[in-house]
C-alpha positions in Angstrom: 0.0 0.0 0.0 1.5 3.4 -1.0 1.6 6.4 1.3 -0.4 9.6 0.5 1.4 12.3 -1.4 1.3 14.7 1.5 3.2 12.2 3.8 5.9 11.6 1.2 6.3 15.3 0.6 6.7 15.9 4.3 9.4 13.1 4.6 11.2 14.6 1.7 11.1 18.0 3.4 12.4 16.6 6.6 15.3 14.9 4.7 16.1 18.1 3.0 16.2 20.2 6.1 18.4 17.6 7.9 20.9 17.8 5.0 20.8 21.5 4.8 21.7 22.0 8.4 23.9 18.9 8.6 21.9 17.8 11.6 23.4 14.9 13.6 22.1 12.7 16.3 24.3 14.7 18.8 22.9 18.1 18.0 20.2 19.7 19.9 17.5 21.1 17.4 14.6 23.5 18.0 11.6 23.6 15.6 9.1 26.5 15.3 6.2 27.2 13.1 2.6 26.0 12.5 3.9 22.4 11.6 6.5 22.2 14.5 4.9 19.3 16.3 4.6 17.1 13.2 8.0 18.0 12.1 9.5 17.3 15.5 7.8 14.0 15.5 9.2 13.1 12.2 12.8 14.0 13.5 12.3 11.8 16.6 11.1 8.8 14.5 14.5 9.2 12.6 16.4 9.0 15.9 16.9 12.8 16.5 15.9 12.6 20.2 17.3 15.9 21.1 14.8 17.7 18.8 12.1 19.8 20.5 9.7 22.6 19.8 9.5 26.1 21.2 6.3 25.1 23.0 7.7 22.0 24.7 11.2 23.2 25.5 11.2 24.7 29.0 14.0 27.1 29.3 15.7 29.0 26.5 19.5 28.7 27.2 20.9 29.5 23.7 22.4 26.0 23.4 20.6 24.6 20.3 22.9 24.0 17.4 20.0 23.8 14.8 16.9 25.8 14.3 14.1 24.7 11.8 11.2 26.8 10.8 8.3 25.2 9.1 4.7 25.8 8.0 4.9 29.5 7.7 3.6 31.2 4.5 4.0 34.9 5.4 6.8 37.2 6.3 5.3 38.1 9.6 4.7 34.4 10.4 8.5 33.5 9.7 9.6 36.6 11.6 7.5 35.5 14.6 8.9 32.0 14.4 12.4 33.3 14.0 11.8 35.5 17.2 10.7 32.4 19.1 13.7 30.2 18.2 16.4 32.9 18.4 16.6 32.7 22.2 17.2 29.0 22.0 20.0 29.1 19.4 23.7 29.1 20.0 25.7 31.8 18.3 27.0 29.3 15.6 23.6 27.7 15.0 22.5 26.6 11.6 19.0 27.6 10.5 16.7 26.2 7.8 13.5 27.9 6.8 10.8 26.2 4.8 9.4 28.9 2.5 6.1 28.1 0.7 5.4 31.5 -0.7 5.8 32.5 -4.5 5.9 36.1 -3.7 8.6 38.0 -5.6 11.5 39.0 -3.4 10.1 37.1 -0.4 13.3 35.0 0.0 15.4 38.1 0.0 13.3 39.6 2.7 13.9 36.4 4.8 17.6 36.5 4.2 17.8 40.2 5.4 15.7 39.3 8.5 18.1 36.3 9.2 21.1 38.5 8.8 19.7 41.0 11.2 19.0 38.3 13.7 22.5 37.0 13.4 24.0 40.5 14.0 21.7 41.1 17.0 22.7 37.6 18.4 26.4 38.3 18.0 26.2 41.5 19.8 24.2 40.0 22.5 26.7 37.3 23.1 29.7 39.8 23.5 30.3 40.6 27.1 
């Protein structure tokens, strides 16, 4: 029996985000966005037991090596998810953002926001 198209698509997205961030079983990962629970469950099924979501992680300690943002279709949604995970991420964390919008220039706006967050995080970490 074959799996539904959406399940196969989600599995492929999980594989792609794992590859993009070079996520290993030793990394701590944080997932944000409207599909974060399903995405985190998919990671855990693959053996990434240190994956969690912003809603299930108790204390943000800036120790997560990988941040994943899923299920957001608007710039404001991605910005909100980025704001949620930024306090959990270490200064050298890798971030992957699933972008489902076809809006012109949308990816450039996200890139700019990520660069702003990186500069803010770097300044915050300097004593």
